[in-house]
SEVEX-892816 format. One record per residue (C-alpha): residue number from 1; residue in three letters; y negated, z, x. Coordinates in Angstrom, 2 decimals. Each point is the difference from the previous one (the first is absolute). Layout:
BEGIN
@nr = NUM | rest = ALA | yy = Y | zz = Z | xx = X
...
END
This chain:
BEGIN
@nr = 1 | rest = MET | yy = 15.48 | zz = -22.74 | xx = -12.29
@nr = 2 | rest = ARG | yy = 3.18 | zz = 1.13 | xx = -1.78
@nr = 3 | rest = ARG | yy = 0.26 | zz = 2.94 | xx = 2.40
@nr = 4 | rest = ILE | yy = -3.53 | zz = 1.07 | xx = -0.89
@nr = 5 | rest = LEU | yy = 0.77 | zz = -0.17 | xx = -3.72
@nr = 6 | rest = SER | yy = 3.05 | zz = 2.22 | xx = 0.39
@nr = 7 | rest = THR | yy = -1.66 | zz = 2.43 | xx = 2.39
@nr = 8 | rest = PHE | yy = -3.48 | zz = 0.65 | xx = -1.29
@nr = 9 | rest = ALA | yy = -0.34 | zz = -2.17 | xx = -3.13
@nr = 10 | rest = ARG | yy = -2.05 | zz = -2.95 | xx = -1.06
@nr = 11 | rest = ILE | yy = -3.04 | zz = -1.13 | xx = 1.94
@nr = 12 | rest = GLY | yy = -3.00 | zz = -0.65 | xx = -2.20
@nr = 13 | rest = ARG | yy = 0.42 | zz = 2.87 | xx = -2.45
@nr = 14 | rest = SER | yy = -2.98 | zz = 1.71 | xx = 1.61
@nr = 15 | rest = GLN | yy = -1.63 | zz = -1.49 | xx = 3.05
@nr = 16 | rest = PRO | yy = -1.94 | zz = 2.41 | xx = 2.25
@nr = 17 | rest = SER | yy = -3.74 | zz = -0.45 | xx = 0.18
@nr = 18 | rest = ALA | yy = -1.72 | zz = -1.19 | xx = 3.16
@nr = 19 | rest = ARG | yy = -1.34 | zz = 2.78 | xx = 2.18
@nr = 20 | rest = ALA | yy = -3.69 | zz = -0.79 | xx = -0.52
@nr = 21 | rest = GLU | yy = 0.44 | zz = -0.20 | xx = -3.78
@nr = 22 | rest = ALA | yy = 2.21 | zz = 3.04 | xx = -0.50
@nr = 23 | rest = LYS | yy = -1.34 | zz = 2.45 | xx = -2.57
@nr = 24 | rest = PRO | yy = 1.85 | zz = 3.34 | xx = -0.31
@nr = 25 | rest = GLY | yy = 1.88 | zz = 0.17 | xx = -3.25
@nr = 26 | rest = ARG | yy = -0.76 | zz = -3.57 | xx = -1.11
@nr = 27 | rest = ASN | yy = 3.66 | zz = -1.03 | xx = 0.14
@nr = 28 | rest = ASP | yy = 1.55 | zz = 3.32 | xx = -1.05
@nr = 29 | rest = HIS | yy = 3.17 | zz = -0.52 | xx = -2.02
@nr = 30 | rest = VAL | yy = 2.28 | zz = 2.76 | xx = -1.29
@nr = 31 | rest = THR | yy = 3.70 | zz = -0.44 | xx = -0.70
@nr = 32 | rest = THR | yy = 2.59 | zz = 2.15 | xx = -1.83
@nr = 33 | rest = SER | yy = -0.41 | zz = 3.01 | xx = -2.29
@nr = 34 | rest = SER | yy = -3.15 | zz = 2.13 | xx = -0.09
@nr = 35 | rest = SER | yy = 2.16 | zz = 3.14 | xx = -0.35
@nr = 36 | rest = LEU | yy = 1.08 | zz = -0.32 | xx = 3.65
@nr = 37 | rest = PRO | yy = -2.02 | zz = 1.00 | xx = 3.09
@nr = 38 | rest = LEU | yy = -2.43 | zz = -2.71 | xx = 1.03
@nr = 39 | rest = ILE | yy = 0.05 | zz = -1.29 | xx = 3.58
@nr = 40 | rest = ALA | yy = -2.73 | zz = -2.35 | xx = 1.16
@nr = 41 | rest = VAL | yy = 1.27 | zz = -2.69 | xx = 2.40
@nr = 42 | rest = ILE | yy = -2.78 | zz = -1.63 | xx = 2.02
@nr = 43 | rest = ALA | yy = 0.77 | zz = -3.40 | xx = 1.57
@nr = 44 | rest = THR | yy = -2.02 | zz = -0.90 | xx = 3.10
@nr = 45 | rest = GLY | yy = 2.02 | zz = -2.85 | xx = 1.52
@nr = 46 | rest = GLY | yy = 2.11 | zz = 0.18 | xx = 3.15
@nr = 47 | rest = THR | yy = 3.49 | zz = -1.29 | xx = 0.70
@nr = 48 | rest = ILE | yy = 1.37 | zz = 1.57 | xx = -3.16
@nr = 49 | rest = ALA | yy = -2.25 | zz = -2.32 | xx = -2.02
@nr = 50 | rest = SER | yy = 0.48 | zz = -3.06 | xx = 2.20
@nr = 51 | rest = THR | yy = 1.82 | zz = -3.28 | xx = -0.34
@nr = 52 | rest = THR | yy = 0.37 | zz = -2.88 | xx = 2.45
@nr = 53 | rest = THR | yy = -2.14 | zz = -3.07 | xx = -0.55
@nr = 54 | rest = ALA | yy = 1.02 | zz = -3.61 | xx = 0.66
@nr = 55 | rest = SER | yy = -1.69 | zz = 0.25 | xx = 3.40
@nr = 56 | rest = GLY | yy = 2.25 | zz = 2.91 | xx = 0.96
@nr = 57 | rest = ALA | yy = -2.73 | zz = 2.65 | xx = -0.19
@nr = 58 | rest = THR | yy = 0.73 | zz = 3.28 | xx = -1.76
@nr = 59 | rest = THR | yy = -2.88 | zz = 1.04 | xx = -2.25
@nr = 60 | rest = PRO | yy = -0.50 | zz = 2.56 | xx = -2.81
@nr = 61 | rest = SER | yy = 0.51 | zz = -1.63 | xx = -3.40
@nr = 62 | rest = LEU | yy = 1.79 | zz = 2.50 | xx = -2.26
@nr = 63 | rest = GLY | yy = -1.81 | zz = 2.36 | xx = -2.33
@nr = 64 | rest = ALA | yy = 0.93 | zz = 3.54 | xx = -0.95
@nr = 65 | rest = ASP | yy = 1.66 | zz = -1.04 | xx = -3.27
@nr = 66 | rest = ALA | yy = 2.25 | zz = -2.47 | xx = 1.81
@nr = 67 | rest = LEU | yy = 0.92 | zz = 2.58 | xx = 2.63
@nr = 68 | rest = LEU | yy = 0.85 | zz = 2.61 | xx = -2.62
@nr = 69 | rest = GLU | yy = 1.76 | zz = -2.13 | xx = -2.59
@nr = 70 | rest = GLY | yy = 3.37 | zz = 0.33 | xx = 1.70
@nr = 71 | rest = THR | yy = -0.40 | zz = 3.72 | xx = 0.73
@nr = 72 | rest = ALA | yy = 1.73 | zz = 2.63 | xx = -2.11
@nr = 73 | rest = ALA | yy = -2.69 | zz = 2.40 | xx = -1.20
@nr = 74 | rest = HIS | yy = 2.22 | zz = 3.11 | xx = 0.37
@nr = 75 | rest = GLY | yy = -1.66 | zz = 1.87 | xx = -2.84
@nr = 76 | rest = ALA | yy = -3.60 | zz = -1.04 | xx = 0.58
@nr = 77 | rest = GLN | yy = -2.54 | zz = -2.37 | xx = -1.43
@nr = 78 | rest = LEU | yy = -1.69 | zz = -2.18 | xx = 2.57
@nr = 79 | rest = ARG | yy = -3.63 | zz = -1.10 | xx = 0.15
@nr = 80 | rest = ALA | yy = -0.24 | zz = -3.16 | xx = 2.11
@nr = 81 | rest = VAL | yy = -3.36 | zz = -0.36 | xx = 1.77
@nr = 82 | rest = ASN | yy = -0.79 | zz = -3.21 | xx = 1.89
@nr = 83 | rest = LEU | yy = -2.70 | zz = 1.06 | xx = 2.45
@nr = 84 | rest = MET | yy = 0.20 | zz = -2.64 | xx = 2.73
@nr = 85 | rest = ALA | yy = 2.42 | zz = -2.44 | xx = 1.63
@nr = 86 | rest = VAL | yy = -0.54 | zz = 0.27 | xx = 3.75
@nr = 87 | rest = ASP | yy = 2.18 | zz = 0.07 | xx = 3.10
@nr = 88 | rest = SER | yy = -0.57 | zz = 3.52 | xx = 1.30
@nr = 89 | rest = SER | yy = -0.78 | zz = -1.26 | xx = 3.50
@nr = 90 | rest = SER | yy = -3.19 | zz = -1.43 | xx = -1.52
@nr = 91 | rest = LEU | yy = -1.17 | zz = 3.18 | xx = -1.73
@nr = 92 | rest = THR | yy = -3.44 | zz = 1.24 | xx = 0.94
@nr = 93 | rest = LEU | yy = -1.21 | zz = 3.58 | xx = -0.29
@nr = 94 | rest = ALA | yy = -1.75 | zz = -1.13 | xx = -3.19
@nr = 95 | rest = ASP | yy = 3.33 | zz = -1.24 | xx = -1.40
@nr = 96 | rest = MET | yy = 1.73 | zz = 3.25 | xx = 0.92
@nr = 97 | rest = GLN | yy = -2.83 | zz = 1.87 | xx = -1.66
@nr = 98 | rest = SER | yy = 0.52 | zz = -2.07 | xx = -3.16
@nr = 99 | rest = ILE | yy = 3.68 | zz = 0.97 | xx = -0.05
@nr = 100 | rest = SER | yy = -0.81 | zz = 3.68 | xx = 0.51
@nr = 101 | rest = ASP | yy = -2.62 | zz = -0.20 | xx = -2.77
@nr = 102 | rest = GLU | yy = 2.51 | zz = -1.56 | xx = -2.39
@nr = 103 | rest = VAL | yy = 2.56 | zz = 2.71 | xx = 0.75
@nr = 104 | rest = ARG | yy = -2.64 | zz = 2.61 | xx = -0.76
@nr = 105 | rest = ARG | yy = -0.92 | zz = -1.77 | xx = -3.23
@nr = 106 | rest = GLN | yy = 3.61 | zz = 0.06 | xx = -1.11
@nr = 107 | rest = VAL | yy = 0.70 | zz = 3.65 | xx = 0.88
@nr = 108 | rest = GLU | yy = -3.18 | zz = 1.04 | xx = -1.81
@nr = 109 | rest = ASP | yy = 1.48 | zz = -1.51 | xx = -3.17
@nr = 110 | rest = ASP | yy = 1.58 | zz = 2.93 | xx = -1.85
@nr = 111 | rest = GLU | yy = 2.71 | zz = -2.30 | xx = -1.35
@nr = 112 | rest = VAL | yy = 1.23 | zz = -0.95 | xx = 3.49
@nr = 113 | rest = SER | yy = 2.71 | zz = 2.21 | xx = 1.53
@nr = 114 | rest = ALA | yy = 0.29 | zz = -1.72 | xx = 3.39
@nr = 115 | rest = VAL | yy = -1.07 | zz = -3.11 | xx = 1.91
@nr = 116 | rest = ILE | yy = 1.95 | zz = -2.56 | xx = 2.04
@nr = 117 | rest = VAL | yy = -1.79 | zz = -2.42 | xx = 2.34
@nr = 118 | rest = LEU | yy = 1.74 | zz = -3.25 | xx = 0.96
@nr = 119 | rest = HIS | yy = -1.43 | zz = -0.82 | xx = 3.42
@nr = 120 | rest = GLY | yy = 0.67 | zz = -2.10 | xx = 3.09
@nr = 121 | rest = THR | yy = 1.63 | zz = 1.73 | xx = 2.95
@nr = 122 | rest = ASP | yy = -2.43 | zz = -1.10 | xx = 2.73
@nr = 123 | rest = SER | yy = -2.67 | zz = 2.48 | xx = -1.05
@nr = 124 | rest = MET | yy = 1.85 | zz = 2.31 | xx = -2.37
@nr = 125 | rest = GLU | yy = -0.45 | zz = 2.87 | xx = 2.45
@nr = 126 | rest = GLU | yy = -3.77 | zz = -0.47 | xx = -0.11
@nr = 127 | rest = THR | yy = -0.52 | zz = -0.37 | xx = -3.75
@nr = 128 | rest = SER | yy = 2.43 | zz = 2.78 | xx = -0.90
@nr = 129 | rest = LEU | yy = -1.79 | zz = 2.41 | xx = 2.35
@nr = 130 | rest = LEU | yy = -3.45 | zz = -0.96 | xx = -1.29
@nr = 131 | rest = THR | yy = 1.20 | zz = 0.61 | xx = -3.55
@nr = 132 | rest = ASP | yy = 1.48 | zz = 3.34 | xx = 1.04
@nr = 133 | rest = LEU | yy = -3.25 | zz = 1.08 | xx = 1.65
@nr = 134 | rest = GLN | yy = -2.18 | zz = -0.98 | xx = -2.97
@nr = 135 | rest = LEU | yy = 2.18 | zz = 1.08 | xx = -2.90
@nr = 136 | rest = GLU | yy = -0.15 | zz = 3.50 | xx = -1.43
@nr = 137 | rest = SER | yy = 2.82 | zz = 0.19 | xx = -2.52
@nr = 138 | rest = ASP | yy = 3.46 | zz = 1.52 | xx = -0.32
@nr = 139 | rest = LYS | yy = 1.31 | zz = -3.13 | xx = -1.69
@nr = 140 | rest = THR | yy = 2.60 | zz = -1.88 | xx = 2.01
@nr = 141 | rest = VAL | yy = -1.14 | zz = -3.18 | xx = 1.74
@nr = 142 | rest = VAL | yy = 2.61 | zz = -2.20 | xx = 1.69
@nr = 143 | rest = PHE | yy = -0.54 | zz = -3.12 | xx = 2.10
@nr = 144 | rest = THR | yy = 2.76 | zz = -2.55 | xx = 0.45
@nr = 145 | rest = GLY | yy = 0.52 | zz = -3.67 | xx = 0.83
@nr = 146 | rest = SER | yy = 2.57 | zz = -2.14 | xx = 1.75
@nr = 147 | rest = GLN | yy = 0.90 | zz = -1.52 | xx = 3.33
@nr = 148 | rest = PHE | yy = 1.62 | zz = -3.05 | xx = -1.59
@nr = 149 | rest = THR | yy = -1.13 | zz = -2.29 | xx = -2.82
@nr = 150 | rest = ALA | yy = 1.80 | zz = -0.21 | xx = -3.33
@nr = 151 | rest = GLU | yy = 1.44 | zz = -3.39 | xx = 0.97
@nr = 152 | rest = SER | yy = 1.54 | zz = 1.26 | xx = 3.26
@nr = 153 | rest = GLU | yy = 3.74 | zz = 0.55 | xx = 0.46
@nr = 154 | rest = SER | yy = -0.40 | zz = 3.79 | xx = -0.16
@nr = 155 | rest = PRO | yy = -3.12 | zz = 0.88 | xx = -2.00
@nr = 156 | rest = ASP | yy = -0.91 | zz = 3.67 | xx = 0.36
@nr = 157 | rest = GLY | yy = -2.86 | zz = 0.13 | xx = -2.48
@nr = 158 | rest = PRO | yy = 1.99 | zz = 0.97 | xx = -3.12
@nr = 159 | rest = ALA | yy = 1.70 | zz = 2.93 | xx = 1.74
@nr = 160 | rest = ASN | yy = -3.31 | zz = 1.23 | xx = 1.39
@nr = 161 | rest = VAL | yy = -1.69 | zz = -0.22 | xx = -3.40
@nr = 162 | rest = ALA | yy = 2.90 | zz = 1.91 | xx = -1.57
@nr = 163 | rest = ALA | yy = -0.28 | zz = 2.67 | xx = 2.70
@nr = 164 | rest = ALA | yy = -3.75 | zz = 0.26 | xx = -0.52
@nr = 165 | rest = LEU | yy = 0.52 | zz = 0.36 | xx = -3.73
@nr = 166 | rest = ALA | yy = 2.57 | zz = 2.75 | xx = 0.51
@nr = 167 | rest = ALA | yy = -2.38 | zz = 1.80 | xx = 2.38
@nr = 168 | rest = ALA | yy = -2.87 | zz = -0.34 | xx = -2.47
@nr = 169 | rest = LEU | yy = 2.09 | zz = 1.58 | xx = -2.76
@nr = 170 | rest = ASP | yy = 1.30 | zz = 2.88 | xx = 2.13
@nr = 171 | rest = PRO | yy = -2.06 | zz = 3.13 | xx = -0.83
@nr = 172 | rest = GLU | yy = 0.74 | zz = 1.38 | xx = 3.47
@nr = 173 | rest = ASN | yy = -2.34 | zz = -2.62 | xx = 1.47
@nr = 174 | rest = ARG | yy = -3.09 | zz = 1.18 | xx = -1.87
@nr = 175 | rest = GLY | yy = -2.59 | zz = 1.41 | xx = 2.36
@nr = 176 | rest = ARG | yy = 1.59 | zz = -1.50 | xx = 3.13
@nr = 177 | rest = GLY | yy = -2.78 | zz = -2.49 | xx = 0.62
@nr = 178 | rest = VAL | yy = 0.49 | zz = -3.74 | xx = 0.26
@nr = 179 | rest = LEU | yy = 3.59 | zz = -1.03 | xx = 0.76
@nr = 180 | rest = VAL | yy = 1.67 | zz = -3.21 | xx = 1.18
@nr = 181 | rest = ALA | yy = 3.41 | zz = -1.00 | xx = -1.38
@nr = 182 | rest = PHE | yy = 1.50 | zz = -2.65 | xx = 2.24
@nr = 183 | rest = GLY | yy = 3.40 | zz = -0.98 | xx = 1.36
@nr = 184 | rest = GLY | yy = 1.77 | zz = 3.07 | xx = -1.31
@nr = 185 | rest = ARG | yy = -2.61 | zz = 2.42 | xx = 1.36
@nr = 186 | rest = LEU | yy = -2.67 | zz = 2.03 | xx = -1.78
@nr = 187 | rest = LEU | yy = -2.77 | zz = 0.72 | xx = 2.50
@nr = 188 | rest = LYS | yy = -3.42 | zz = 1.60 | xx = -0.20
@nr = 189 | rest = ALA | yy = -3.04 | zz = -2.16 | xx = 0.69
@nr = 190 | rest = TRP | yy = -1.31 | zz = 2.29 | xx = 2.75
@nr = 191 | rest = GLY | yy = 1.67 | zz = -1.13 | xx = 3.23
@nr = 192 | rest = LEU | yy = 1.52 | zz = -3.18 | xx = -1.42
@nr = 193 | rest = THR | yy = 0.58 | zz = -2.91 | xx = 2.37
@nr = 194 | rest = LYS | yy = 1.70 | zz = -3.37 | xx = -0.34
@nr = 195 | rest = ALA | yy = 2.68 | zz = 0.07 | xx = 2.68
@nr = 196 | rest = SER | yy = 1.83 | zz = -3.29 | xx = -0.62
@nr = 197 | rest = ALA | yy = -1.07 | zz = -3.54 | xx = -0.80
@nr = 198 | rest = ASP | yy = 3.38 | zz = -1.05 | xx = -1.41
@nr = 199 | rest = ARG | yy = 1.99 | zz = 3.04 | xx = -1.15
@nr = 200 | rest = ALA | yy = 0.19 | zz = 1.00 | xx = -3.65
@nr = 201 | rest = ASP | yy = -0.74 | zz = 3.62 | xx = 0.97
@nr = 202 | rest = ALA | yy = -3.22 | zz = -1.00 | xx = 1.72
@nr = 203 | rest = PHE | yy = -1.90 | zz = 3.29 | xx = -0.10
@nr = 204 | rest = ARG | yy = 0.25 | zz = 3.28 | xx = 1.84
@nr = 205 | rest = SER | yy = -2.06 | zz = 3.17 | xx = 0.19
@nr = 206 | rest = VAL | yy = -1.52 | zz = 0.99 | xx = 3.34
@nr = 207 | rest = THR | yy = 0.15 | zz = 3.68 | xx = -0.94
@nr = 208 | rest = ASP | yy = 2.44 | zz = 2.30 | xx = -1.75
@nr = 209 | rest = LYS | yy = -2.67 | zz = 2.60 | xx = -0.73
@nr = 210 | rest = PRO | yy = -1.31 | zz = 0.55 | xx = -3.55
@nr = 211 | rest = ALA | yy = -2.55 | zz = -2.60 | xx = -1.03
@nr = 212 | rest = ARG | yy = -3.60 | zz = 0.84 | xx = 0.84
@nr = 213 | rest = ARG | yy = -2.09 | zz = -0.02 | xx = -3.17
@nr = 214 | rest = LEU | yy = -3.64 | zz = -0.91 | xx = 0.49
@nr = 215 | rest = HIS | yy = -2.42 | zz = -1.01 | xx = -2.73
@nr = 216 | rest = LEU | yy = -2.43 | zz = -2.66 | xx = 1.20
@nr = 217 | rest = PRO | yy = -1.21 | zz = -1.79 | xx = -3.14
@nr = 218 | rest = ALA | yy = -2.94 | zz = -2.05 | xx = 1.34
@nr = 219 | rest = PRO | yy = 0.65 | zz = -3.78 | xx = -0.08
@nr = 220 | rest = VAL | yy = 0.71 | zz = -1.90 | xx = 3.23
@nr = 221 | rest = ALA | yy = -0.79 | zz = -3.53 | xx = -1.20
@nr = 222 | rest = GLY | yy = -2.32 | zz = -1.80 | xx = 2.39
@nr = 223 | rest = MET | yy = 0.61 | zz = 2.33 | xx = 2.93
@nr = 224 | rest = ARG | yy = 0.80 | zz = -1.25 | xx = 3.51
@nr = 225 | rest = VAL | yy = 2.57 | zz = 2.02 | xx = 1.90
@nr = 226 | rest = ASP | yy = 1.73 | zz = -1.97 | xx = 2.77
@nr = 227 | rest = THR | yy = 3.29 | zz = 0.40 | xx = 1.82
@nr = 228 | rest = VAL | yy = -0.04 | zz = -0.86 | xx = 3.70
@nr = 229 | rest = ALA | yy = 3.26 | zz = -0.39 | xx = 1.90
@nr = 230 | rest = VAL | yy = 0.36 | zz = 1.16 | xx = 3.60
@nr = 231 | rest = SER | yy = 2.25 | zz = -1.66 | xx = 2.58
@nr = 232 | rest = PRO | yy = 0.67 | zz = 1.21 | xx = 3.54
@nr = 233 | rest = GLY | yy = -3.13 | zz = -0.56 | xx = 2.06
@nr = 234 | rest = ALA | yy = -2.06 | zz = -1.06 | xx = -3.01
@nr = 235 | rest = ASP | yy = -3.76 | zz = -0.19 | xx = 0.31
@nr = 236 | rest = ALA | yy = -2.49 | zz = 0.98 | xx = -2.71
@nr = 237 | rest = THR | yy = -0.84 | zz = -3.49 | xx = -1.28
@nr = 238 | rest = HIS | yy = 1.43 | zz = 0.55 | xx = -3.47
@nr = 239 | rest = LEU | yy = -1.55 | zz = 3.44 | xx = -0.38
@nr = 240 | rest = HIS | yy = -3.39 | zz = -1.39 | xx = 0.94
@nr = 241 | rest = ALA | yy = 0.44 | zz = -2.84 | xx = -2.49
@nr = 242 | rest = SER | yy = 0.66 | zz = 2.50 | xx = -2.79
@nr = 243 | rest = LEU | yy = -3.06 | zz = 2.03 | xx = 0.95
@nr = 244 | rest = GLU | yy = -2.17 | zz = -3.11 | xx = 0.04
@nr = 245 | rest = ALA | yy = 1.36 | zz = -1.02 | xx = -3.42
@nr = 246 | rest = GLY | yy = -1.33 | zz = 3.20 | xx = -1.55
@nr = 247 | rest = VAL | yy = 3.29 | zz = 1.82 | xx = -0.42
@nr = 248 | rest = GLN | yy = -0.05 | zz = 3.39 | xx = -1.74
@nr = 249 | rest = GLY | yy = 3.16 | zz = 1.31 | xx = 1.64
@nr = 250 | rest = ILE | yy = 2.74 | zz = -1.16 | xx = 2.38
@nr = 251 | rest = VAL | yy = 3.71 | zz = 0.70 | xx = 0.25
@nr = 252 | rest = LEU | yy = 1.33 | zz = -0.56 | xx = 3.51
@nr = 253 | rest = VAL | yy = 3.66 | zz = -1.05 | xx = 0.13
@nr = 254 | rest = GLY | yy = 0.83 | zz = 1.69 | xx = 3.28
@nr = 255 | rest = LEU | yy = 2.98 | zz = 0.12 | xx = 2.32
@nr = 256 | rest = GLY | yy = 2.64 | zz = 2.72 | xx = -0.01
@nr = 257 | rest = SER | yy = -1.34 | zz = 3.29 | xx = -1.33
@nr = 258 | rest = GLY | yy = -3.48 | zz = -1.45 | xx = -0.44
@nr = 259 | rest = ASN | yy = -1.12 | zz = -1.29 | xx = 3.39
@nr = 260 | rest = ALA | yy = -2.20 | zz = -2.91 | xx = 1.10
@nr = 261 | rest = SER | yy = -1.85 | zz = -1.07 | xx = 3.16
@nr = 262 | rest = GLN | yy = -3.09 | zz = 1.09 | xx = 1.91
@nr = 263 | rest = SER | yy = -2.04 | zz = -2.84 | xx = -1.51
@nr = 264 | rest = VAL | yy = 1.01 | zz = 1.02 | xx = -3.50
@nr = 265 | rest = VAL | yy = -0.90 | zz = 3.63 | xx = 0.71
@nr = 266 | rest = SER | yy = -3.46 | zz = -1.11 | xx = 1.11
@nr = 267 | rest = ALA | yy = -0.43 | zz = -1.95 | xx = -3.24
@nr = 268 | rest = ALA | yy = 1.23 | zz = 3.02 | xx = -1.96
@nr = 269 | rest = TRP | yy = -2.94 | zz = 1.92 | xx = 1.41
@nr = 270 | rest = GLU | yy = -2.28 | zz = -2.74 | xx = -1.37
@nr = 271 | rest = CYS | yy = 1.56 | zz = 0.53 | xx = -3.44
@nr = 272 | rest = GLN | yy = -0.73 | zz = 3.70 | xx = 0.25
@nr = 273 | rest = ALA | yy = -3.60 | zz = -0.68 | xx = 1.04
@nr = 274 | rest = SER | yy = -0.41 | zz = -2.32 | xx = -3.00
@nr = 275 | rest = ASP | yy = 1.56 | zz = 2.49 | xx = -2.46
@nr = 276 | rest = ILE | yy = 2.88 | zz = -2.39 | xx = -0.67
@nr = 277 | rest = PRO | yy = 3.22 | zz = 1.98 | xx = -0.53
@nr = 278 | rest = LEU | yy = 2.87 | zz = -1.21 | xx = 2.18
@nr = 279 | rest = VAL | yy = 3.52 | zz = 0.96 | xx = -1.04
@nr = 280 | rest = VAL | yy = 2.95 | zz = -0.55 | xx = 2.33
@nr = 281 | rest = SER | yy = 3.38 | zz = -1.05 | xx = -1.40
@nr = 282 | rest = SER | yy = 2.91 | zz = -1.60 | xx = 1.89
@nr = 283 | rest = ARG | yy = 2.11 | zz = -3.13 | xx = 0.09
@nr = 284 | rest = VAL | yy = 3.04 | zz = 2.32 | xx = 0.29
@nr = 285 | rest = PRO | yy = 1.42 | zz = 0.19 | xx = -3.53
@nr = 286 | rest = PHE | yy = 1.00 | zz = 3.67 | xx = -0.16
@nr = 287 | rest = GLY | yy = -0.85 | zz = 3.37 | xx = 1.50
@nr = 288 | rest = VAL | yy = -2.93 | zz = 2.43 | xx = 0.05
@nr = 289 | rest = LEU | yy = -2.87 | zz = -1.14 | xx = 2.23
@nr = 290 | rest = LYS | yy = -1.35 | zz = 2.41 | xx = 2.61
@nr = 291 | rest = ALA | yy = -3.25 | zz = -0.43 | xx = 1.95
@nr = 292 | rest = SER | yy = 1.56 | zz = 1.19 | xx = 3.26
@nr = 293 | rest = TYR | yy = -0.25 | zz = -2.71 | xx = 2.67
@nr = 294 | rest = GLY | yy = -2.87 | zz = -0.37 | xx = 2.47
@nr = 295 | rest = GLY | yy = -0.42 | zz = -2.53 | xx = 2.80
@nr = 296 | rest = GLY | yy = -3.21 | zz = -1.45 | xx = -1.36
@nr = 297 | rest = GLY | yy = 1.50 | zz = -1.82 | xx = -2.97
@nr = 298 | rest = GLY | yy = 2.42 | zz = 2.46 | xx = -1.57
@nr = 299 | rest = GLY | yy = -0.14 | zz = 1.68 | xx = -3.37
@nr = 300 | rest = HIS | yy = -1.58 | zz = 3.14 | xx = 1.47
@nr = 301 | rest = ASP | yy = -2.80 | zz = -2.12 | xx = 1.46
@nr = 302 | rest = LEU | yy = -0.55 | zz = -1.65 | xx = -3.37
@nr = 303 | rest = ALA | yy = -0.19 | zz = 3.41 | xx = -1.68
@nr = 304 | rest = VAL | yy = -2.57 | zz = 1.20 | xx = 2.55
@nr = 305 | rest = VAL | yy = -2.39 | zz = -2.77 | xx = -1.06
@nr = 306 | rest = GLY | yy = 0.46 | zz = 0.75 | xx = -3.70
@nr = 307 | rest = ALA | yy = 2.96 | zz = -2.10 | xx = -1.12
@nr = 308 | rest = ILE | yy = 2.23 | zz = 1.56 | xx = -2.66
@nr = 309 | rest = HIS | yy = 3.77 | zz = -0.38 | xx = 0.22
@nr = 310 | rest = ALA | yy = 1.92 | zz = -0.63 | xx = -3.21
@nr = 311 | rest = ALA | yy = 2.92 | zz = 2.40 | xx = 0.20
@nr = 312 | rest = VAL | yy = 2.43 | zz = -2.14 | xx = -2.00
@nr = 313 | rest = LEU | yy = -1.75 | zz = -2.78 | xx = -1.90
@nr = 314 | rest = ARG | yy = 0.42 | zz = -3.45 | xx = 1.49
@nr = 315 | rest = ALA | yy = -2.80 | zz = -2.55 | xx = 0.16
@nr = 316 | rest = GLY | yy = 0.13 | zz = -1.42 | xx = -3.53
@nr = 317 | rest = GLN | yy = -0.16 | zz = 3.36 | xx = -1.72
@nr = 318 | rest = ALA | yy = -2.34 | zz = 1.47 | xx = 2.61
@nr = 319 | rest = ARG | yy = -2.49 | zz = -2.75 | xx = -0.87
@nr = 320 | rest = ILE | yy = 0.21 | zz = 0.85 | xx = -3.70
@nr = 321 | rest = LEU | yy = -0.40 | zz = 3.73 | xx = 0.58
@nr = 322 | rest = LEU | yy = -2.95 | zz = -0.56 | xx = 2.34
@nr = 323 | rest = ALA | yy = -1.70 | zz = -2.32 | xx = -2.51
@nr = 324 | rest = ALA | yy = 0.49 | zz = 2.55 | xx = -2.76
@nr = 325 | rest = LEU | yy = -1.35 | zz = 2.83 | xx = 2.14
@nr = 326 | rest = ILE | yy = -3.08 | zz = -2.01 | xx = 0.99
@nr = 327 | rest = ALA | yy = -0.60 | zz = -1.04 | xx = -3.62
@nr = 328 | rest = ASN | yy = 0.10 | zz = 3.66 | xx = -0.99
@nr = 329 | rest = GLU | yy = -2.51 | zz = 0.89 | xx = 2.75
@nr = 330 | rest = ALA | yy = 2.46 | zz = 2.19 | xx = 1.91
@nr = 331 | rest = THR | yy = -1.28 | zz = 1.77 | xx = 3.10
@nr = 332 | rest = PRO | yy = 1.61 | zz = -0.61 | xx = 3.41
@nr = 333 | rest = GLU | yy = 1.73 | zz = 3.37 | xx = -0.36
@nr = 334 | rest = GLU | yy = 1.38 | zz = -0.95 | xx = -3.42
@nr = 335 | rest = ILE | yy = 1.22 | zz = -3.35 | xx = 1.35
@nr = 336 | rest = ALA | yy = 1.78 | zz = 1.74 | xx = 2.88
@nr = 337 | rest = ALA | yy = 1.61 | zz = 2.52 | xx = -2.37
@nr = 338 | rest = ALA | yy = 1.24 | zz = -2.74 | xx = -2.33
@nr = 339 | rest = PHE | yy = 1.69 | zz = -1.92 | xx = 2.81
@nr = 340 | rest = ALA | yy = 1.51 | zz = 3.12 | xx = 1.57
@nr = 341 | rest = ALA | yy = 2.38 | zz = 0.41 | xx = -2.93
@nr = 342 | rest = GLU | yy = 3.64 | zz = -0.84 | xx = 0.70
END
């Protein structure tokens, strides 16, 4: 407990609200002088907000005020917003939508100069992209979090929060879209992927091209877009299960440059016949995907029956982009164009 006190500050100053009870703005609290730029800091849970219980489980328990109390403001006033306290592996599309909505609410406040979101790493790539797709503002928005809890031997949360704060105050970052400050890197949300389960610099970008800016404001809460993984020789059981469950779109996690099997290609045709968009990503972490292989189950065969290859986005972000496109009633041609961007 002493380590937590020295790292992030006292527990209990401001406990985060439960997810189901969270009301945007209810727990807003502003610190420091009103003459300084105001940065809203939204707490959503994750490792950065977690402590270890007596049973040995790590669970979110720290609120925004506690996380910020030990942080030097660097010439800014901070508005602490306790939105939810959830492990990011448990976030639903509705939860991600709530976070995006709260970011929008804060940037629409004329007093707010920038926004920081404290978020778990397991789905940071998804929520940051959804926010980027839905937000239409030049104000800087930065996501951050931590790989290690405040009570660990080498807590990384304070350094990441400080980096996010510096990025939020840097005027050069205005208009760049949603950013992620983590492990000494400042990355754009588009193309973000978590590349390590145990390194402090957990995130990488799958593309070095300028960020693609799309505006897809329609909400995605309540949608069903599935990811289906392919293994060598896989049949179409999981694809059929998604179709029977009433899925609105599917992201196929393919092999290599976006390949599958003959059975999967046959099921892809069923998706096309049912007007269910099927996007092909890959289990390979980096590289541009090309629909070039045949043989009955290759990427070219998938494209022939209407599947759309995601040029660079991996499965997590491909799912978010597909959900946003469907919610905004995009045509098949518009979906293909959105995923073609590198």
